[in-house]
N, CA, C, O and the ligand as a Tripos MOL2 file, in Angstrom:
@<TRIPOS>MOLECULE
protein
  285   283    72     0     0
PROTEIN
NO_CHARGES

@<TRIPOS>ATOM
      1 N          57.2290  116.9910  165.8400 N.3       1 MET1
      2 CA         56.2730  115.8120  166.5380 C.3       1 MET1
      3 C          55.2010  116.7900  167.2240 C.2       1 MET1
      4 O          55.4280  117.8790  167.7510 O.2       1 MET1
      5 N          54.0150  116.1430  167.0870 N.am      2 TRP2
      6 CA         52.9040  116.7510  168.1130 C.3       2 TRP2
      7 C          53.0730  116.3960  169.4590 C.2       2 TRP2
      8 O          53.2780  115.2150  169.7430 O.2       2 TRP2
      9 N          53.0180  117.2060  170.2690 N.am      3 ILE3
     10 CA         53.0380  116.9720  171.7580 C.3       3 ILE3
     11 C          51.6770  117.5580  172.6300 C.2       3 ILE3
     12 O          51.3260  118.7170  172.4060 O.2       3 ILE3
     13 N          51.0970  116.9270  173.3940 N.am      4 CYS4
     14 CA         50.0580  117.1970  174.1880 C.3       4 CYS4
     15 C          50.1460  118.5940  174.9440 C.2       4 CYS4
     16 O          51.1380  118.8250  175.6370 O.2       4 CYS4
     17 N          49.1300  119.5210  174.8230 N.am      5 LYS5
     18 CA         49.2970  120.8450  175.3660 C.3       5 LYS5
     19 C          49.2550  120.6670  176.8350 C.2       5 LYS5
     20 O          49.9060  121.4690  177.5060 O.2       5 LYS5
     21 N          48.5620  119.7000  177.4580 N.am      6 GLU6
     22 CA         48.3780  119.6500  178.8590 C.3       6 GLU6
     23 C          49.8850  118.9920  179.5340 C.2       6 GLU6
     24 O          50.4410  119.5690  180.4690 O.2       6 GLU6
     25 N          50.3770  117.8690  178.9950 N.am      7 CYS7
     26 CA         51.4530  117.3000  179.7740 C.3       7 CYS7
     27 C          52.6740  116.9270  178.7800 C.2       7 CYS7
     28 O          53.6110  116.2250  179.1600 O.2       7 CYS7
     29 N          52.5900  117.4050  177.6040 N.am      8 GLY8
     30 CA         54.0120  117.3020  176.8380 C.3       8 GLY8
     31 C          54.2840  115.9370  176.1640 C.2       8 GLY8
     32 O          55.2940  115.7030  175.5010 O.2       8 GLY8
     33 N          53.2720  115.0500  176.3990 N.am      9 CYS9
     34 CA         53.4010  113.6410  175.8480 C.3       9 CYS9
     35 C          53.2900  113.6000  174.4250 C.2       9 CYS9
     36 O          52.4750  114.3170  173.8430 O.2       9 CYS9
     37 N          54.0790  112.7830  173.7980 N.am     10 ALA10
     38 CA         54.1330  112.7620  172.3540 C.3      10 ALA10
     39 C          53.0960  111.5570  171.7160 C.2      10 ALA10
     40 O          52.8360  111.4510  170.5180 O.2      10 ALA10
     41 N          52.6560  110.8210  172.6210 N.am     11 LYS11
     42 CA         51.8420  109.4970  172.2040 C.3      11 LYS11
     43 C          50.4220  109.7590  172.4370 C.2      11 LYS11
     44 O          50.0210  110.2380  173.4980 O.2      11 LYS11
     45 N          49.6910  109.4660  171.5060 N.am     12 PHE12
     46 CA         48.1500  109.5580  171.3340 C.3      12 PHE12
     47 C          47.4330  108.2990  171.3640 C.2      12 PHE12
     48 O          47.9950  107.2240  171.1560 O.2      12 PHE12
     49 N          46.0140  108.4380  171.6590 N.am     13 LYS13
     50 CA         45.5410  107.0820  171.5730 C.3      13 LYS13
     51 C          43.9430  107.4550  170.7310 C.2      13 LYS13
     52 O          43.1140  108.3100  171.0440 O.2      13 LYS13
     53 N          43.9140  106.5330  169.6640 N.am     14 ILE14
     54 CA         42.8050  106.6190  168.9520 C.3      14 ILE14
     55 C          41.8910  105.3350  169.2540 C.2      14 ILE14
     56 O          42.2860  104.1870  169.0500 O.2      14 ILE14
     57 N          40.6730  105.6460  169.7440 N.am     15 THR15
     58 CA         39.6270  104.6160  169.9740 C.3      15 THR15
     59 C          38.6480  104.4410  168.8800 C.2      15 THR15
     60 O          37.9750  105.4290  168.5840 O.2      15 THR15
     61 N          38.4620  103.3130  168.2210 N.am     16 LYS16
     62 CA         37.5700  103.1920  167.1480 C.3      16 LYS16
     63 C          36.1520  102.5760  167.6190 C.2      16 LYS16
     64 O          36.1330  101.3910  167.9540 O.2      16 LYS16
     65 N          35.0890  103.2600  167.6530 N.am     17 ILE17
     66 CA         33.7850  102.7220  168.0600 C.3      17 ILE17
     67 C          32.9510  102.6020  166.9310 C.2      17 ILE17
     68 O          32.7070  103.4320  166.0540 O.2      17 ILE17
     69 N          32.4950  101.2890  167.1030 N.am     18 GLU18
     70 CA         31.6940  100.7600  165.6950 C.3      18 GLU18
     71 C          30.2250  100.5980  166.4470 C.2      18 GLU18
     72 O          30.1780   99.9050  167.4630 O.2      18 GLU18
     73 N          29.3080  101.0890  166.0620 N.am     19 GLU19
     74 CA         27.8880  100.9620  166.3270 C.3      19 GLU19
     75 C          27.1810  100.3820  165.3000 C.2      19 GLU19
     76 O          27.3810  100.9130  164.2080 O.2      19 GLU19
     77 N          26.2990   99.3130  165.3140 N.am     20 THR20
     78 CA         25.5640   98.9140  164.4940 C.3      20 THR20
     79 C          24.0560   98.5510  165.1750 C.2      20 THR20
     80 O          23.9120   98.2380  166.3570 O.2      20 THR20
     81 N          23.0700   98.6470  164.2810 N.am     21 GLU21
     82 CA         21.8100   98.1500  164.8150 C.3      21 GLU21
     83 C          21.2570   97.2600  163.7640 C.2      21 GLU21
     84 O          21.3450   97.5360  162.5670 O.2      21 GLU21
     85 N          20.6940   96.2070  164.2130 N.am     22 ARG22
     86 CA         20.1220   95.3820  163.3670 C.3      22 ARG22
     87 C          18.5870   95.0140  163.8420 C.2      22 ARG22
     88 O          18.2770   95.0250  165.0340 O.2      22 ARG22
     89 N          17.6940   94.7010  162.8300 N.am     23 GLU23
     90 CA         16.3430   94.4400  162.9780 C.3      23 GLU23
     91 C          16.3720   92.8960  162.8990 C.2      23 GLU23
     92 O          16.7650   92.3350  161.8760 O.2      23 GLU23
     93 N          15.9440   92.2020  164.0070 N.am     24 VAL24
     94 CA         16.1500   90.9540  163.9920 C.3      24 VAL24
     95 C          14.7960   89.9430  164.1090 C.2      24 VAL24
     96 O          14.0160   90.3220  164.9830 O.2      24 VAL24
     97 N          14.4690   88.9840  163.5370 N.am     25 VAL25
     98 CA         13.3360   88.0690  163.9440 C.3      25 VAL25
     99 C          14.0340   86.7370  164.2760 C.2      25 VAL25
    100 O          14.8890   86.1960  163.5750 O.2      25 VAL25
    101 N          13.5250   86.2670  165.4970 N.am     26 PHE26
    102 CA         14.0720   84.9260  165.9290 C.3      26 PHE26
    103 C          13.0260   83.8100  165.8580 C.2      26 PHE26
    104 O          11.8140   83.9110  166.0470 O.2      26 PHE26
    105 N          13.7190   82.7600  165.5580 N.am     27 ASP27
    106 CA         13.0260   81.5880  165.3730 C.3      27 ASP27
    107 C          12.5790   80.9160  166.6090 C.2      27 ASP27
    108 O          12.9250   81.4550  167.6610 O.2      27 ASP27
    109 N          11.7950   79.7160  166.6840 N.am     28 LYS28
    110 CA         11.1740   79.1660  167.8770 C.3      28 LYS28
    111 C          12.4000   78.9710  168.8900 C.2      28 LYS28
    112 O          12.3000   79.2210  170.0910 O.2      28 LYS28
    113 N          13.5440   78.5070  168.2900 N.am     29 ASP29
    114 CA         14.5200   77.9540  169.3420 C.3      29 ASP29
    115 C          15.3610   79.4060  169.9180 C.2      29 ASP29
    116 O          16.2640   79.3780  170.7530 O.2      29 ASP29
    117 N          14.8930   80.4830  169.3390 N.am     30 GLY30
    118 CA         15.7030   81.7010  169.8050 C.3      30 GLY30
    119 C          16.6980   82.0810  169.1130 C.2      30 GLY30
    120 O          17.3970   83.0160  169.5050 O.2      30 GLY30
    121 N          16.9190   81.5020  168.0880 N.am     31 ILE31
    122 CA         18.0400   81.7240  167.2220 C.3      31 ILE31
    123 C          17.6310   82.8320  166.0830 C.2      31 ILE31
    124 O          16.5430   82.8820  165.5110 O.2      31 ILE31
    125 N          18.5350   83.5430  165.9220 N.am     32 GLU32
    126 CA         18.2910   84.8070  164.8250 C.3      32 GLU32
    127 C          17.9910   84.1360  163.3920 C.2      32 GLU32
    128 O          18.8310   83.4900  162.7670 O.2      32 GLU32
    129 N          16.8670   84.3450  163.0240 N.am     33 ASP33
    130 CA         16.2310   83.8150  161.6780 C.3      33 ASP33
    131 C          16.5730   84.7460  160.7590 C.2      33 ASP33
    132 O          17.3040   84.3740  159.8410 O.2      33 ASP33
    133 N          16.1630   86.0240  160.7990 N.am     34 GLU34
    134 CA         16.4500   87.0000  159.8170 C.3      34 GLU34
    135 C          16.9310   88.2670  160.4540 C.2      34 GLU34
    136 O          16.4890   88.6540  161.5360 O.2      34 GLU34
    137 N          17.8280   88.8950  159.7800 N.am     35 SER35
    138 CA         18.2900   89.9480  160.2720 C.3      35 SER35
    139 C          18.8330   91.1140  159.1620 C.2      35 SER35
    140 O          19.5720   90.8530  158.2130 O.2      35 SER35
    141 N          18.3660   92.2970  159.4540 N.am     36 LYS36
    142 CA         18.4530   93.3380  158.6280 C.3      36 LYS36
    143 C          19.2510   94.4830  159.2070 C.2      36 LYS36
    144 O          18.9030   94.9390  160.2960 O.2      36 LYS36
    145 N          20.3070   94.9920  158.5600 N.am     37 GLU37
    146 CA         21.1180   95.9960  159.3140 C.3      37 GLU37
    147 C          20.4910   97.2080  158.9620 C.2      37 GLU37
    148 O          20.2310   97.6180  157.8310 O.2      37 GLU37
    149 N          20.2440   97.8130  160.2140 N.am     38 ILE38
    150 CA         19.2670   99.2700  159.8440 C.3      38 ILE38
    151 C          20.2350  100.5710  160.1770 C.2      38 ILE38
    152 O          19.9340  101.7250  159.8730 O.2      38 ILE38
    153 N          21.2730  100.2360  160.7570 N.am     39 TYR39
    154 CA         22.2200  101.3930  161.2470 C.3      39 TYR39
    155 C          23.5800  100.8680  161.3220 C.2      39 TYR39
    156 O          23.8100   99.7350  161.7460 O.2      39 TYR39
    157 N          24.6350  101.8060  160.8530 N.am     40 SER40
    158 CA         25.9200  101.3290  161.0150 C.3      40 SER40
    159 C          26.8250  102.5340  161.0230 C.2      40 SER40
    160 O          26.8860  103.2590  160.0300 O.2      40 SER40
    161 N          27.5380  102.7720  162.1220 N.am     41 ASN41
    162 CA         28.4880  103.9590  162.0040 C.3      41 ASN41
    163 C          29.7520  103.6810  162.7680 C.2      41 ASN41
    164 O          29.5930  103.1120  163.8480 O.2      41 ASN41
    165 N          30.8780  103.9550  162.4340 N.am     42 THR42
    166 CA         32.1700  103.8450  163.0730 C.3      42 THR42
    167 C          32.7040  105.3010  163.2210 C.2      42 THR42
    168 O          32.6370  106.1530  162.3340 O.2      42 THR42
    169 N          33.2120  105.4630  164.3920 N.am     43 ARG43
    170 CA         33.8800  106.7910  164.6370 C.3      43 ARG43
    171 C          34.9670  106.5600  165.5210 C.2      43 ARG43
    172 O          35.0630  105.5370  166.1990 O.2      43 ARG43
    173 N          35.8880  107.6060  165.5270 N.am     44 GLU44
    174 CA         37.0800  107.4050  166.2900 C.3      44 GLU44
    175 C          37.3510  108.7060  167.2270 C.2      44 GLU44
    176 O          37.1920  109.8610  166.8350 O.2      44 GLU44
    177 N          37.7300  108.3830  168.3600 N.am     45 THR45
    178 CA         38.1100  109.4820  169.3280 C.3      45 THR45
    179 C          39.4260  109.5660  169.4850 C.2      45 THR45
    180 O          40.1390  108.5710  169.3520 O.2      45 THR45
    181 N          39.9070  110.7610  169.7850 N.am     46 LEU46
    182 CA         41.4880  110.8920  169.9280 C.3      46 LEU46
    183 C          41.7430  111.3050  171.2220 C.2      46 LEU46
    184 O          41.0410  112.2650  171.5400 O.2      46 LEU46
    185 N          42.5210  110.9100  172.1040 N.am     47 GLU47
    186 CA         43.0270  111.5200  173.1510 C.3      47 GLU47
    187 C          44.4860  111.3780  173.6320 C.2      47 GLU47
    188 O          45.0850  110.4420  173.1020 O.2      47 GLU47
    189 N          45.1460  112.0680  174.4760 N.am     48 CYS48
    190 CA         46.4220  111.9850  174.8930 C.3      48 CYS48
    191 C          46.5610  110.4210  175.7230 C.2      48 CYS48
    192 O          45.8670  110.0100  176.6540 O.2      48 CYS48
    193 N          47.7110  109.7380  175.0240 N.am     49 ALA49
    194 CA         47.8790  108.6090  175.7900 C.3      49 ALA49
    195 C          48.2020  108.6220  177.1990 C.2      49 ALA49
    196 O          47.9370  107.6440  177.8980 O.2      49 ALA49
    197 N          48.7620  109.6670  177.6730 N.am     50 ASN50
    198 CA         49.2890  109.8100  179.0270 C.3      50 ASN50
    199 C          48.1260  110.2990  179.8730 C.2      50 ASN50
    200 O          47.5220  109.5920  180.6800 O.2      50 ASN50
    201 N          47.8640  111.5970  179.6090 N.am     51 CYS51
    202 CA         46.7460  112.4120  180.7160 C.3      51 CYS51
    203 C          45.3050  112.1740  180.1620 C.2      51 CYS51
    204 O          44.3710  112.4900  180.8990 O.2      51 CYS51
    205 N          45.0520  111.6740  178.9950 N.am     52 GLY52
    206 CA         43.5150  111.7200  178.6600 C.3      52 GLY52
    207 C          43.1300  112.9600  178.1480 C.2      52 GLY52
    208 O          41.9160  113.0650  177.9720 O.2      52 GLY52
    209 N          43.8250  113.9510  177.8520 N.am     53 ASN53
    210 CA         43.2390  115.0370  177.4400 C.3      53 ASN53
    211 C          42.7040  114.7980  176.0220 C.2      53 ASN53
    212 O          43.3720  114.2490  175.1450 O.2      53 ASN53
    213 N          41.2590  115.3170  175.8350 N.am     54 SER54
    214 CA         40.4890  114.7650  174.5720 C.3      54 SER54
    215 C          40.0890  116.0770  173.7660 C.2      54 SER54
    216 O          39.6670  115.9610  172.6150 O.2      54 SER54
    217 N          40.2160  117.2830  174.3460 N.am     55 GLY55
    218 CA         40.0350  118.5700  173.5800 C.3      55 GLY55
    219 C          38.5120  118.5720  173.2170 C.2      55 GLY55
    220 O          37.6620  118.0390  173.9300 O.2      55 GLY55
    221 N          38.2800  119.1390  172.1900 N.am     56 SER56
    222 CA         36.9780  119.3770  171.6340 C.3      56 SER56
    223 C          36.1160  118.0680  171.1170 C.2      56 SER56
    224 O          36.7060  116.9920  171.0230 O.2      56 SER56
    225 N          35.1000  118.1390  170.8750 N.am     57 ILE57
    226 CA         34.4390  117.0160  170.3000 C.3      57 ILE57
    227 C          34.6710  116.6040  168.8190 C.2      57 ILE57
    228 O          34.1590  115.6420  168.2460 O.2      57 ILE57
    229 N          35.4820  117.4530  168.3440 N.am     58 PHE58
    230 CA         35.9110  117.2160  166.9850 C.3      58 PHE58
    231 C          37.2360  116.4030  166.8240 C.2      58 PHE58
    232 O          37.6160  115.9540  165.7430 O.2      58 PHE58
    233 N          37.8340  116.2740  167.8880 N.am     59 HIS59
    234 CA         39.2510  115.5490  167.9550 C.3      59 HIS59
    235 C          40.0910  115.7060  166.8850 C.2      59 HIS59
    236 O          40.4290  114.7200  166.2310 O.2      59 HIS59
    237 N          40.5310  116.9580  166.5760 N.am     60 PHE60
    238 CA         41.6580  117.1320  165.5800 C.3      60 PHE60
    239 C          42.8870  117.2670  166.4890 C.2      60 PHE60
    240 O          42.8040  117.8410  167.5740 O.2      60 PHE60
    241 N          44.0270  116.7300  166.0330 N.am     61 ILE61
    242 CA         45.2810  116.6780  166.6930 C.3      61 ILE61
    243 C          45.5540  118.2780  167.2350 C.2      61 ILE61
    244 O          46.1060  118.5150  168.3100 O.2      61 ILE61
    245 N          45.1270  119.1960  166.4130 N.am     62 GLU62
    246 CA         45.4370  120.5060  166.7170 C.3      62 GLU62
    247 C          44.8580  121.1410  168.0410 C.2      62 GLU62
    248 O          45.2900  122.1100  168.6640 O.2      62 GLU62
    249 N          43.8310  120.3900  168.2910 N.am     63 ASP63
    250 CA         42.8500  120.8100  169.5750 C.3      63 ASP63
    251 C          43.6100  120.3330  170.8500 C.2      63 ASP63
    252 O          43.5050  120.8470  171.9640 O.2      63 ASP63
    253 N          44.3500  119.3260  170.5300 N.am     64 ILE64
    254 CA         44.7760  118.7080  172.1080 C.3      64 ILE64
    255 C          46.5270  118.9270  171.9810 C.2      64 ILE64
    256 O          47.1670  118.7610  173.0200 O.2      64 ILE64
    257 N          47.1270  119.2210  170.9680 N.am     65 ALA65
    258 CA         48.5910  118.9370  170.9230 C.3      65 ALA65
    259 C          49.0030  120.2700  170.1470 C.2      65 ALA65
    260 O          48.2660  120.9340  169.4180 O.2      65 ALA65
    261 N          50.3480  120.5200  170.4620 N.am     66 GLU66
    262 CA         51.2360  121.6370  169.3960 C.3      66 GLU66
    263 C          52.1880  121.0240  168.5490 C.2      66 GLU66
    264 O          52.7200  119.9980  168.9720 O.2      66 GLU66
    265 N          52.4300  121.3510  167.6980 N.am     67 TRP67
    266 CA         53.5720  121.0140  166.7650 C.3      67 TRP67
    267 C          54.9240  121.5970  167.2350 C.2      67 TRP67
    268 O          55.0650  122.8190  167.2740 O.2      67 TRP67
    269 N          55.9060  120.7720  167.5860 N.am     68 VAL68
    270 CA         57.2010  121.2360  167.8410 C.3      68 VAL68
    271 C          58.2580  120.5920  166.8590 C.2      68 VAL68
    272 O          58.1140  119.4210  166.5100 O.2      68 VAL68
    273 N          59.1170  121.2070  166.4980 N.am     69 GLU69
    274 CA         60.3020  120.6190  165.6210 C.3      69 GLU69
    275 C          61.1020  119.8130  166.2800 C.2      69 GLU69
    276 O          61.4730  120.2210  167.3810 O.2      69 GLU69
    277 N          61.5110  118.6870  165.8920 N.am     70 GLU70
    278 CA         62.3000  117.7460  166.6130 C.3      70 GLU70
    279 C          63.6830  118.3770  166.5900 C.2      70 GLU70
    280 O          64.1180  118.9980  165.6200 O.2      70 GLU70
    281 N          64.4030  118.1570  167.8270 N.am     71 LYS71
    282 CA         65.8740  118.6600  167.8440 C.3      71 LYS71
    283 C          66.9390  117.6740  167.5540 C.2      71 LYS71
    284 O          68.1200  118.0220  167.5550 O.2      71 LYS71
    285 ZN         48.6300  114.7680  177.8860 Zn       72 ZN72
@<TRIPOS>BOND
     1     1     2 1
     2     2     3 1
     3     3     4 2
     4     3     5 am
     5     5     6 1
     6     6     7 1
     7     7     8 2
     8     7     9 am
     9     9    10 1
    10    10    11 1
    11    11    12 2
    12    11    13 am
    13    13    14 1
    14    14    15 1
    15    15    16 2
    16    15    17 am
    17    17    18 1
    18    18    19 1
    19    19    20 2
    20    19    21 am
    21    21    22 1
    22    22    23 1
    23    23    24 2
    24    23    25 am
    25    25    26 1
    26    26    27 1
    27    27    28 2
    28    27    29 am
    29    29    30 1
    30    30    31 1
    31    31    32 2
    32    31    33 am
    33    33    34 1
    34    34    35 1
    35    35    36 2
    36    35    37 am
    37    37    38 1
    38    38    39 1
    39    39    40 2
    40    39    41 am
    41    41    42 1
    42    42    43 1
    43    43    44 2
    44    43    45 am
    45    45    46 1
    46    46    47 1
    47    47    48 2
    48    47    49 am
    49    49    50 1
    50    50    51 1
    51    51    52 2
    52    51    53 am
    53    53    54 1
    54    54    55 1
    55    55    56 2
    56    55    57 am
    57    57    58 1
    58    58    59 1
    59    59    60 2
    60    59    61 am
    61    61    62 1
    62    62    63 1
    63    63    64 2
    64    63    65 am
    65    65    66 1
    66    66    67 1
    67    67    68 2
    68    67    69 am
    69    69    70 1
    70    70    71 1
    71    71    72 2
    72    71    73 am
    73    73    74 1
    74    74    75 1
    75    75    76 2
    76    75    77 am
    77    77    78 1
    78    78    79 1
    79    79    80 2
    80    79    81 am
    81    81    82 1
    82    82    83 1
    83    83    84 2
    84    83    85 am
    85    85    86 1
    86    86    87 1
    87    87    88 2
    88    87    89 am
    89    89    90 1
    90    90    91 1
    91    91    92 2
    92    91    93 am
    93    93    94 1
    94    94    95 1
    95    95    96 2
    96    95    97 am
    97    97    98 1
    98    98    99 1
    99    99   100 2
   100    99   101 am
   101   101   102 1
   102   102   103 1
   103   103   104 2
   104   103   105 am
   105   105   106 1
   106   106   107 1
   107   107   108 2
   108   107   109 am
   109   109   110 1
   110   110   111 1
   111   111   112 2
   112   111   113 am
   113   113   114 1
   114   114   115 1
   115   115   116 2
   116   115   117 am
   117   117   118 1
   118   118   119 1
   119   119   120 2
   120   119   121 am
   121   121   122 1
   122   122   123 1
   123   123   124 2
   124   123   125 am
   125   125   126 1
   126   126   127 1
   127   127   128 2
   128   127   129 am
   129   129   130 1
   130   130   131 1
   131   131   132 2
   132   131   133 am
   133   133   134 1
   134   134   135 1
   135   135   136 2
   136   135   137 am
   137   137   138 1
   138   138   139 1
   139   139   140 2
   140   139   141 am
   141   141   142 1
   142   142   143 1
   143   143   144 2
   144   143   145 am
   145   145   146 1
   146   146   147 1
   147   147   148 2
   148   147   149 am
   149   149   150 1
   150   150   151 1
   151   151   152 2
   152   151   153 am
   153   153   154 1
   154   154   155 1
   155   155   156 2
   156   155   157 am
   157   157   158 1
   158   158   159 1
   159   159   160 2
   160   159   161 am
   161   161   162 1
   162   162   163 1
   163   163   164 2
   164   163   165 am
   165   165   166 1
   166   166   167 1
   167   167   168 2
   168   167   169 am
   169   169   170 1
   170   170   171 1
   171   171   172 2
   172   171   173 am
   173   173   174 1
   174   174   175 1
   175   175   176 2
   176   175   177 am
   177   177   178 1
   178   178   179 1
   179   179   180 2
   180   179   181 am
   181   181   182 1
   182   182   183 1
   183   183   184 2
   184   183   185 am
   185   185   186 1
   186   186   187 1
   187   187   188 2
   188   187   189 am
   189   189   190 1
   190   190   191 1
   191   191   192 2
   192   191   193 am
   193   193   194 1
   194   194   195 1
   195   195   196 2
   196   195   197 am
   197   197   198 1
   198   198   199 1
   199   199   200 2
   200   199   201 am
   201   201   202 1
   202   202   203 1
   203   203   204 2
   204   203   205 am
   205   205   206 1
   206   206   207 1
   207   207   208 2
   208   207   209 am
   209   209   210 1
   210   210   211 1
   211   211   212 2
   212   211   213 am
   213   213   214 1
   214   214   215 1
   215   215   216 2
   216   215   217 am
   217   217   218 1
   218   218   219 1
   219   219   220 2
   220   219   221 am
   221   221   222 1
   222   222   223 1
   223   223   224 2
   224   223   225 am
   225   225   226 1
   226   226   227 1
   227   227   228 2
   228   227   229 am
   229   229   230 1
   230   230   231 1
   231   231   232 2
   232   231   233 am
   233   233   234 1
   234   234   235 1
   235   235   236 2
   236   235   237 am
   237   237   238 1
   238   238   239 1
   239   239   240 2
   240   239   241 am
   241   241   242 1
   242   242   243 1
   243   243   244 2
   244   243   245 am
   245   245   246 1
   246   246   247 1
   247   247   248 2
   248   247   249 am
   249   249   250 1
   250   250   251 1
   251   251   252 2
   252   251   253 am
   253   253   254 1
   254   254   255 1
   255   255   256 2
   256   255   257 am
   257   257   258 1
   258   258   259 1
   259   259   260 2
   260   259   261 am
   261   261   262 1
   262   262   263 1
   263   263   264 2
   264   263   265 am
   265   265   266 1
   266   266   267 1
   267   267   268 2
   268   267   269 am
   269   269   270 1
   270   270   271 1
   271   271   272 2
   272   271   273 am
   273   273   274 1
   274   274   275 1
   275   275   276 2
   276   275   277 am
   277   277   278 1
   278   278   279 1
   279   279   280 2
   280   279   281 am
   281   281   282 1
   282   282   283 1
   283   283   284 2
@<TRIPOS>SUBSTRUCTURE
     1 MET1         2 RESIDUE 1 A MET
     2 TRP2         6 RESIDUE 1 A TRP
     3 ILE3        10 RESIDUE 1 A ILE
     4 CYS4        14 RESIDUE 1 A CYS
     5 LYS5        18 RESIDUE 1 A LYS
     6 GLU6        22 RESIDUE 1 A GLU
     7 CYS7        26 RESIDUE 1 A CYS
     8 GLY8        30 RESIDUE 1 A GLY
     9 CYS9        34 RESIDUE 1 A CYS
    10 ALA10       38 RESIDUE 1 A ALA
    11 LYS11       42 RESIDUE 1 A LYS
    12 PHE12       46 RESIDUE 1 A PHE
    13 LYS13       50 RESIDUE 1 A LYS
    14 ILE14       54 RESIDUE 1 A ILE
    15 THR15       58 RESIDUE 1 A THR
    16 LYS16       62 RESIDUE 1 A LYS
    17 ILE17       66 RESIDUE 1 A ILE
    18 GLU18       70 RESIDUE 1 A GLU
    19 GLU19       74 RESIDUE 1 A GLU
    20 THR20       78 RESIDUE 1 A THR
    21 GLU21       82 RESIDUE 1 A GLU
    22 ARG22       86 RESIDUE 1 A ARG
    23 GLU23       90 RESIDUE 1 A GLU
    24 VAL24       94 RESIDUE 1 A VAL
    25 VAL25       98 RESIDUE 1 A VAL
    26 PHE26      102 RESIDUE 1 A PHE
    27 ASP27      106 RESIDUE 1 A ASP
    28 LYS28      110 RESIDUE 1 A LYS
    29 ASP29      114 RESIDUE 1 A ASP
    30 GLY30      118 RESIDUE 1 A GLY
    31 ILE31      122 RESIDUE 1 A ILE
    32 GLU32      126 RESIDUE 1 A GLU
    33 ASP33      130 RESIDUE 1 A ASP
    34 GLU34      134 RESIDUE 1 A GLU
    35 SER35      138 RESIDUE 1 A SER
    36 LYS36      142 RESIDUE 1 A LYS
    37 GLU37      146 RESIDUE 1 A GLU
    38 ILE38      150 RESIDUE 1 A ILE
    39 TYR39      154 RESIDUE 1 A TYR
    40 SER40      158 RESIDUE 1 A SER
    41 ASN41      162 RESIDUE 1 A ASN
    42 THR42      166 RESIDUE 1 A THR
    43 ARG43      170 RESIDUE 1 A ARG
    44 GLU44      174 RESIDUE 1 A GLU
    45 THR45      178 RESIDUE 1 A THR
    46 LEU46      182 RESIDUE 1 A LEU
    47 GLU47      186 RESIDUE 1 A GLU
    48 CYS48      190 RESIDUE 1 A CYS
    49 ALA49      194 RESIDUE 1 A ALA
    50 ASN50      198 RESIDUE 1 A ASN
    51 CYS51      202 RESIDUE 1 A CYS
    52 GLY52      206 RESIDUE 1 A GLY
    53 ASN53      210 RESIDUE 1 A ASN
    54 SER54      214 RESIDUE 1 A SER
    55 GLY55      218 RESIDUE 1 A GLY
    56 SER56      222 RESIDUE 1 A SER
    57 ILE57      226 RESIDUE 1 A ILE
    58 PHE58      230 RESIDUE 1 A PHE
    59 HIS59      234 RESIDUE 1 A HIS
    60 PHE60      238 RESIDUE 1 A PHE
    61 ILE61      242 RESIDUE 1 A ILE
    62 GLU62      246 RESIDUE 1 A GLU
    63 ASP63      250 RESIDUE 1 A ASP
    64 ILE64      254 RESIDUE 1 A ILE
    65 ALA65      258 RESIDUE 1 A ALA
    66 GLU66      262 RESIDUE 1 A GLU
    67 TRP67      266 RESIDUE 1 A TRP
    68 VAL68      270 RESIDUE 1 A VAL
    69 GLU69      274 RESIDUE 1 A GLU
    70 GLU70      278 RESIDUE 1 A GLU
    71 LYS71      282 RESIDUE 1 A LYS
    72 ZN72       285 GROUP 0 **** ****
């Protein structure tokens, strides 16, 4: 199993972040009349669930954890 290099914890946390940008036209009542998606991006961050160690910006499990065979 993978364990955190900092604290030895085997649980990790992945946060999914969704970013969208829309171009919007409002009608007289302030209700969205037309909308067009102009940008959309989903990314995930990885960190240790115990100590928050998040390693490099690439967030590969190898960056923050090491593999140890289960006994
Ligand atoms: Zn940790």
